[in-house]
Each structure stands twice: as structure tokens, then as C-alpha cells.
C-alpha positions in Angstrom: -27.7 2.9 -7.0 -28.8 -0.2 -4.9 -28.7 0.4 -0.8 -28.8 -2.0 2.0 -31.2 -1.0 5.1 -30.0 -2.9 8.5 -31.3 -3.1 11.5 -28.8 -3.3 14.1 -28.6 -4.8 17.3 -29.0 -8.5 16.0 -26.6 -11.3 17.3 -25.0 -14.2 14.7 -24.9 -17.6 15.0 -24.1 -20.9 13.0 -21.1 -21.6 10.2 -20.2 -19.7 7.5 -17.8 -20.5 4.5 -15.6 -17.6 3.1 -15.9 -17.6 -0.8 -12.7 -17.7 -3.3 -10.5 -14.8 -2.8 -11.1 -12.0 -5.3 -7.4 -10.9 -5.6 -6.3 -14.4 -6.4 -9.0 -14.7 -8.9 -8.3 -11.6 -10.7 -4.8 -12.7 -11.0 -5.9 -16.5 -12.4 -7.9 -15.7 -14.6 -6.1 -12.9 -16.7 -3.1 -16.1 -16.6 -5.7 -18.0 -18.8 -4.7 -15.8 -21.6 -1.0 -17.3 -21.8 -1.9 -20.3 -23.2 -4.5 -21.9 -26.1 -5.5 -24.8 -24.0 -8.5 -25.2 -22.2 -8.0 -23.9 -17.8 -10.4 -25.1 -15.1 -10.7 -23.0 -12.2 -12.7 -23.9 -9.3 -14.0 -22.0 -6.6 -14.5 -18.5 -8.2 -16.3 -16.1 -6.7 -19.8 -14.8 -7.7 -19.0 -11.0 -7.4 -19.2 -8.1 -9.3 -15.7 -7.4 -10.2 -14.9 -11.4 -11.3 -18.2 -11.1 -13.3 -17.1 -8.2 -15.0 -13.4 -9.5 -15.8 -15.0 -12.8 -17.4 -17.2 -11.0 -19.3 -14.3 -8.7 -21.0 -12.1 -12.0 -21.5 -15.2 -13.7 -23.4 -15.9 -10.4 -25.6 -11.9 -10.7 -26.5 -13.0 -14.2 -27.9 -12.2 -16.3 -25.0 -14.3 -19.1 -25.0 -15.4 -19.0 -21.2 -18.1 -21.6 -19.6 -20.0 -22.0 -16.2 -19.0 -25.5 -15.3 -21.0 -25.0 -11.7 -22.1 -22.7 -9.6 -18.0 -21.5 -8.5 -16.3 -23.5 -11.4 -15.1 -21.9 -15.1 -13.5 -23.3 -18.1 -11.5 -20.7 -20.1 -10.1 -21.6 -23.5 -7.9 -18.6 -25.1 -7.3 -20.2 -28.3 -9.1 -17.9 -30.5 -7.9 -14.1 -28.9 -9.3 -11.4 -31.4 -6.7 -8.2 -30.9 -8.9 -6.5 -33.0 -11.2 -6.5 -29.9 -8.9 -3.9 -27.9 -9.3 -1.4 -30.1 -12.8 -0.7 -30.0 -14.6 1.7 -28.0 -16.3 -1.3 -25.9 -13.2 -2.6 -24.8 -11.9 0.7 -23.6 -15.0 1.6 -21.5 -15.1 -1.9 -19.9 -11.7 -2.4 -19.0 -11.0 1.2 -17.7 -14.1 0.5 -15.3 -12.1 -2.5 -13.9 -8.9 -2.1 -12.0 -8.4 -6.4 -12.3 -7.9 -5.4 -16.0 -4.2 -3.9 -15.9 -3.4 -7.7 -15.6 -4.1 -8.5 -18.8 -1.2 -6.6 -20.1 1.9 -9.2 -19.1 0.1 -12.4 -20.3 -1.1 -10.5 -23.7 2.6 -9.1 -24.9 4.2 -12.5 -23.5 1.8 -14.5 -26.3 1.0 -12.2 -28.7 3.2 -8.8 -28.6 0.6 -6.6 -27.9 -1.2 -4.7 -25.2 -3.6 -1.7 -25.1 -5.3 -0.8 -22.1 -6.9 2.4 -21.0 -6.4 3.9 -17.5 -8.1 1.4 -15.3 -10.3 2.2 -12.7 -11.7 0.8 -9.4 -11.4 2.3 -5.8 -11.3 5.7 -5.1 -8.8 5.3 -2.2 -5.8 7.4 -3.8 -3.2 7.1 -5.9 -2.4 3.5 -7.1 0.1 4.1 -9.8 1.0 1.3 -12.5 4.9 2.3 -12.6 5.9 -1.2 -11.7 4.3 -3.0 -14.3 5.2 -1.1 -16.9 8.4 -0.5 -16.0 9.0 -4.3 -15.5 7.6 -5.5 -18.8 10.2 -2.5 -20.2 13.0 -4.0 -18.6 12.1 -7.5 -20.5 12.2 -5.8 -23.7 8.6 -4.0 -24.4 8.2 -1.0 -25.9 5.7 1.7 -23.8 3.7 4.5 -24.9 1.1 6.7 -22.8 -1.5 8.6 -24.9 -1.9 11.3 -22.0 -5.0 13.1 -23.9 -6.7 9.7 -24.3 -5.6 7.8 -21.1 -4.4 5.0 -22.9 -1.5 2.8 -22.5 0.4 1.2 -25.6 2.4 -2.0 -25.1 4.3 -3.8 -27.9 7.3 -6.2 -28.1 8.8 -8.3 -30.5 10.6 -11.1 -28.3 11.1 -10.7 -24.6 14.0 -11.4 -23.3 14.8 -12.4 -19.5 16.4 -10.1 -17.4 17.3 -8.9 -14.0 15.7 -6.7 -12.2 14.8 -4.9 -8.7 11.4 -3.3 -8.0 10.7 -0.3 -6.9 8.1 -1.6 -4.9 6.9 -5.1 -3.6 3.3 -4.4 -5.6 1.3 -7.8 -6.1 -0.5 -7.1 -9.2 2.8 -5.3 -10.7 4.7 -8.8 -9.5 1.9 -10.9 -11.1 1.9 -8.8 -14.5 5.7 -9.1 -14.6 5.9 -12.9 -13.5 3.1 -13.7 -16.6 5.3 -12.0 -19.1 8.4 -13.4 -18.1 7.6 -17.0 -17.9 7.3 -16.9 -21.7 10.2 -14.3 -22.2 13.4 -15.9 -23.6 16.4 -16.6 -21.0 16.2 -16.1 -17.2 14.4 -13.4 -15.4 15.4 -12.4 -11.7 12.6 -10.4 -9.8 14.2 -9.1 -6.6 11.8 -7.5 -4.2 8.7 -9.1 -5.4 5.6 -9.9 -3.8 4.8 -12.5 -1.9 1.6 -12.7 -0.7 -0.3 -16.6 -0.5 -2.3 -15.2 -3.8 0.8 -14.8 -5.9 1.9 -18.2 -4.7 -1.0 -19.7 -5.9 -0.6 -17.7 -9.4 3.1 -19.1 -9.8 2.2 -22.4 -8.4 -0.7 -22.9 -11.2 2.4 -21.4 -13.8 4.2 -24.4 -13.0 1.2 -26.7 -13.5 1.5 -25.3 -16.9 4.7 -25.8 -17.8 6.3 -22.6 -16.4 9.9 -22.9 -14.4 9.8 -20.7 -11.2 12.1 -21.0 -8.5 11.6 -18.8 -5.1 8.2 -19.0 -4.8 6.8 -17.5 -1.2 10.0 -15.8 -1.4 10.9 -11.9 -2.4 13.3 -13.7 -4.8 11.9 -14.9 -8.1 13.8 -16.3 -10.7 11.8 -17.8 -14.0 13.3 -19.4 -16.9 11.2 -18.8 -19.6 9.5 -21.2 -21.6 7.8 -21.5 -25.4 4.5 -22.1 -24.3 2.2 -23.1 -21.1 -0.3 -25.8 -21.4 -3.8 -25.9 -20.3 -4.4 -27.0 -16.5 -6.9 -27.2 -13.3 -6.7 -24.8 -10.1 -8.2 -24.1 -7.1 -8.4 -20.3 -5.5 -7.9 -19.9 -1.8 -10.5 -18.8 0.7 -10.8 -15.4 0.6 -8.8 -13.8 3.7 -10.4 -10.0 3.2 -13.6 -11.8 4.1 -12.2 -14.0 6.8 -11.1 -10.9 8.8 -14.3 -9.3 7.9 -16.5 -12.2 9.5 -14.2 -11.9 12.4 -14.6 -8.5 13.0 -18.7 -9.0 12.6 -18.7 -11.3 15.0 -16.8 -9.3 17.5 -18.5 -6.5 16.8 -22.1 -7.9 17.6 -21.3 -10.0 20.6 -21.9 -13.1 18.2 -20.8 -16.8 18.1 -19.4 -17.7 14.7 -17.4 -20.5 13.2 -15.9 -19.8 9.9 -15.2 -22.8 8.0 -12.6 -23.8 5.7 -10.1 -21.0 5.9 -7.0 -22.4 5.0 -5.6 -21.3 8.0 -1.9 -21.4 7.4 -2.3 -19.1 4.7 -3.5 -16.1 6.8 -0.4 -15.1 8.2 -0.5 -12.6 11.1 -4.5 -11.9 10.6 -5.3 -13.9 13.4 -3.3 -12.3 15.8 -3.9 -8.8 14.8 -7.2 -9.6 15.8 -6.1 -11.1 19.3 -4.2 -8.3 19.7 -7.8 -6.1 19.6 -8.6 -8.6 22.6 -11.0 -10.9 20.3 -10.9 -14.6 20.9 -10.2 -16.4 17.7 -9.7 -20.4 18.2 -8.3 -22.7 15.6 -10.2 -25.8 15.4 -8.6 -28.1 12.5 -9.1 -25.5 9.3 -12.0 -23.6 11.0 -11.6 -20.3 13.0 -14.1 -20.1 15.9 -15.2 -17.0 17.6 -17.3 -17.6 21.1 -19.6 -14.9 22.0 -17.6 -11.8 23.9 -19.1 -9.5 25.9 -16.7 -6.7 25.8 -13.3 -7.2 24.5 -9.7 -5.2 25.3 -7.4 -3.9 23.0 -3.7 -4.6 24.1 -0.7 -2.6 24.7 3.0 -2.8 23.7 5.4 -4.4 26.3 6.1 -0.9 27.5 2.6 -0.1 27.9 2.6 2.4 25.0 -0.2 2.4 22.7 -0.8 0.1 20.1 0.0 0.6 16.9 -1.7 -1.4 13.8 0.0 -0.8 10.2 -0.1 -2.5 6.8 2.9 -3.8 5.3 3.8 -5.9 2.4 3.1 -9.4 3.0 4.2 -11.9 5.4 2.9 -8.2 6.9 -0.5 -6.9 7.8 -2.9 -6.4 4.5 -4.0 -3.2 3.8 -7.5 -4.3 3.0 -8.5 -5.2 5.9 -7.2 -1.7 7.9 -10.7 -0.5 7.5 -12.1 -3.6 9.3 -9.8 -3.5 11.7 -10.4 0.2 12.4 -14.4 -0.1 12.9 -14.0 -3.1 15.1 -11.4 -1.0 17.3 -14.4 1.4 18.1 -16.3 -0.7 20.1 -13.2 -2.3 22.2 -11.6 -1.0 25.5 -8.3 0.8 24.8 -7.1 2.8 22.2 -5.2 2.2 18.5 -3.4 4.1 16.2 -4.1 2.9 13.0 -1.5 3.6 10.2 -2.7 2.5 6.6 0.8 3.1 4.6 -0.5 2.9 1.3 -3.6 4.5 0.3 -4.1 8.7 1.3 -7.8 8.4 1.1 -9.0 5.0 2.1 -9.3 6.1 6.0 -11.6 9.2 5.2 -14.5 6.8 5.4 -14.1 7.5 9.5 -16.2 10.7 9.5 -19.3 8.3 9.2 -18.2 6.2 12.3 -17.6 9.5 14.0 -21.3 10.9 12.6 -22.4 7.3 14.4 -20.7 8.2 18.0 -17.2 6.6 17.5 -14.4 8.4 18.8 -11.6 8.3 16.0 -9.2 11.2 15.8 -8.1 11.7 12.3 -4.3 12.5 12.2 -3.7 12.7 8.6 -4.3 11.0 5.5 -3.0 7.9 6.2 -3.3 7.7 10.2 -6.2 7.1 12.8 -6.2 7.1 16.6 -9.1 5.2 17.8 -10.3 5.6 21.4 -12.2 2.3 22.2 -15.2 2.9 25.1 -16.1 -0.4 25.2 -19.5 -2.0 23.7 -21.9 0.6 23.1 -24.8 1.2 20.5 -23.4 3.4 18.1 -26.2 5.3 16.3 -27.9 4.5 13.3 -27.4 6.7 10.4 -27.2 7.0 6.2 -24.2 6.5 4.6 -22.4 6.2 1.5 -20.3 3.3 0.2 -16.7 4.8 -0.9 -14.9 2.0 -1.6 -15.0 -2.2 -1.0 -13.2 -2.5 2.4 -14.9 0.8 3.6 -18.4 -0.3 2.7 -17.7 -3.6 4.4 -16.8 -1.8 7.4 -19.4 0.7 7.6 -21.8 -2.6 6.6 -20.3 -3.8 10.4 -21.0 -0.6 12.3 -24.6 -0.5 10.8 -25.1 -4.1 12.5 -24.2 -3.2 15.9 -25.9 0.5 15.8 -28.8 1.0 17.4 -31.9 1.6 14.9 -31.9 1.3 11.3 -28.9 2.3 8.9 -29.0 2.8 5.1 -25.7 2.6 3.2 -26.0 3.4 -0.5 -24.0 2.4 -3.4 -23.8 -0.7 -2.4 -22.6 -1.9 -5.8 -19.0 -1.3 -4.1 -19.7 -4.0 -1.4 -21.1 -6.6 -4.3 -17.8 -5.8 -6.1 -16.0 -8.2 -3.5 -18.3 -10.1 -1.1 -20.8 -12.8 -2.7 -24.6 -12.5 -1.7 -23.2 -10.8 1.5 -27.1 -9.7 2.4 -28.2 -13.3 2.1 -25.9 -15.0 4.1 -25.5 -12.9 6.8 -29.3 -13.1 6.9 -29.1 -16.7 7.4 -26.9 -16.3 10.4 -29.3 -14.0 12.2 -28.4 -10.2 10.7 -31.4 -8.2 9.1 -30.3 -6.4 6.1 -32.8 -5.7 3.5 -31.6 -5.0 0.1 -33.1 -1.6 -2.0 -32.7 -1.7 -5.6 -33.5 1.5 -7.4 
């Protein structure tokens, strides 16, 4: 298990370019299973979760080739469905949460899919009902083996239908869309997720020959086609990494320019950081964070305490809640952080409290942060429980007084490409220790 040793108190300075979006890449890579033709994907992040998914597709018989540092070619003309029955597939796919999105493409194109219950972050329950109920409504048969924790889906022919999703699940919507593009007739999906990364998936499928309308809304209509072709697609920059860099700059009183952020696809993220008192300046398609001695949390118009809560797009992405929470610890003022979706995601705050942060964990979904202004946090030793909490702990360690240690940084590597190397180039002092 690898660890980071972080010397706190270092200031960052310079420019950094965000990696490609992890959450988009997981969807886009799975979508290459929908066609036997070549699909080229640009700006793929070189991170653990993505590399594991590419390796899984390669083991399934997909021809994968690295064209350049962040560009890959995929050609799924000889998919080996027998591999889905092997213990090796069960082991690899169960360890990767994103593997659930191979179901839609496999059922749509080949009429069958098998998947063990996928793993991923330990952030609470993450049910898959929306995925399976949606694909069932298209005509698939679904079985769950509770002993082996194995999902099995078959379909002689998928047929379009109307469905109202019980939740605006991003990966659930993606899975259903990928199944519906090859279904017979029209599919209408209401209460669909509409995040930029899902918009990107729809745009790529249209380029491949799909007939999709309502992109960027919560009402998607799909007229099924018989086949899809190849295409070239470029992945957006990762909005979660962009938000993480904004938080790092603020916490360490640093001057930082974040390059090529696709600003128009960031939604309310920049404004949310501004409400914490952080100066976020747009310069073309870049974000400039000036050095700030301190920052003060805003209040609502009537003077009541600010609440920051996650919500389906265009609301605030839940993946940034951990970062916003840690950033608030060094502000002046108070804020209530409300994480609605995952009941275990705030449990990392006990480490921040050990470091001197003033936080009241109200319940599994809410925490009140009492910001006392810029003062060094205490260095400590901690373990990363998930990707987003891991980066929040790293940010805290970067502004702590002394050396901190973070174990289980594989969790951070799952979502952030060479984060220690890139931050060290800006002035951080982070050492990786492999064990």
C-alpha cells in the first residue's frame, strides 16, 4: 500500500492543466462496445480506474491501442462473450465501479451481459436499480444471484418505450441510453441526468449514427438505429480536478492559473467557491486564482448561515463536497455542508478534526464547519477512504504545520493523474513511498 508524505506550508505558483474527465471517460470507453468499427478517444486520463477499464475491455477481446500519451484507439469487432463467464472477469469487473456501464452496450449489441456486483468507493450505498429497471423496460430479462452476487441480463430484442426514472442517476442514464440507441423504435427517458459528461456521451453516439434529441435536458428521446459506426471524440477537462485545484490554491494562499477548463461546462462550481470567499477569475477559458491572505464565507441575504448542498445537474456535483468542506475550515465564518447522496462520505471529517478543524458532524449527511480563518492545521497520519476524501485530506496536509502521512493513496490514484508530480512542479513537497 503506497503512501504520501507531505511537507505542509508550501505555496504553489504557476499554471496547471486539468486531466481529462474520469467520469466521462468511463462512459465513453464503455460505449466503444456498441460498434465493430474503430473509435478514437482523445484526452483520456492516465489513472487507475480508467486503465483498469481499458485492460478489462482488452481482456474481453476489444482491440485497444495507445495512439499517444492520452489518446487511445478501440475496436470491438471480435468481442469474446465467453470471457464474461470466467473467474478472471468476475474478479476484475467486481473491483471496478465503472464496469457496470458495459451492461447497456453488451445487451444492446449482443443480447446478453453478466456482471458481478461492482465495487469502488466505500461511501455508502450506491444502488443499481435504475440501471436494471431501465434496461428491463426495454425488454431485457434480469436475474440476480444473491449467493454469487452476480447480475445476469439477456434480451432477444430490445424495444423502445417510455420510462420515468426513479432517480436522475448519471451512470444509470448512460447505461439506458447506450442500450436504447440500438433498440427498435422510440425510447423516451424522463428525469434523465443531464450532466456535461452525459451530454458528451450523447454527442459521441450521434456522431456514430445514433438518433438522440433533448441532449442537455432531462427529457431524452432516442430513435433506435440498426448499427453504429466509428468516430473520434475528445473528453472534457475534469471539473472535479479543477475544483480541487481551486481549493488547493485557496488553502495554501497560492497564485495559480488553471488552463483550458471548458469554463462553460463548469456550471455553478466557480460561484460556489466564490461564496466561500475565494476569488475565482475567468480569463478566456482559463481560471486565475490570485494569492489571498484570507477568505470569508458568505451568508444568505437574511444573514443566516450558508448551506452548500449537492444536487443533480445543474446543481452542485457531489464529488466536490469533500473539497468544499476542507476549504471551508480555513475560511472565516460558518457553513453547513449537506451531502445528500452518500451516507458515508462525510466520515473522513474526524481526521480533519484531529488536525484542528472546527467541524460538527450533525449526522451521516450533514456537517457544520466553523471557519476560524487561516491558521496552520496539525500534521497527522491518516488513511484515504475514497477518491474525493483522499484529495481533501491531501489539501489539508498541504496547509498543515509539519509532515503528514496519507496511506492507501491508491484511492487518490484512481481519480487523479500523477497528482504528486504535477503539484511538486508548482512548489508542493509531496513524496511518494511505495510499500
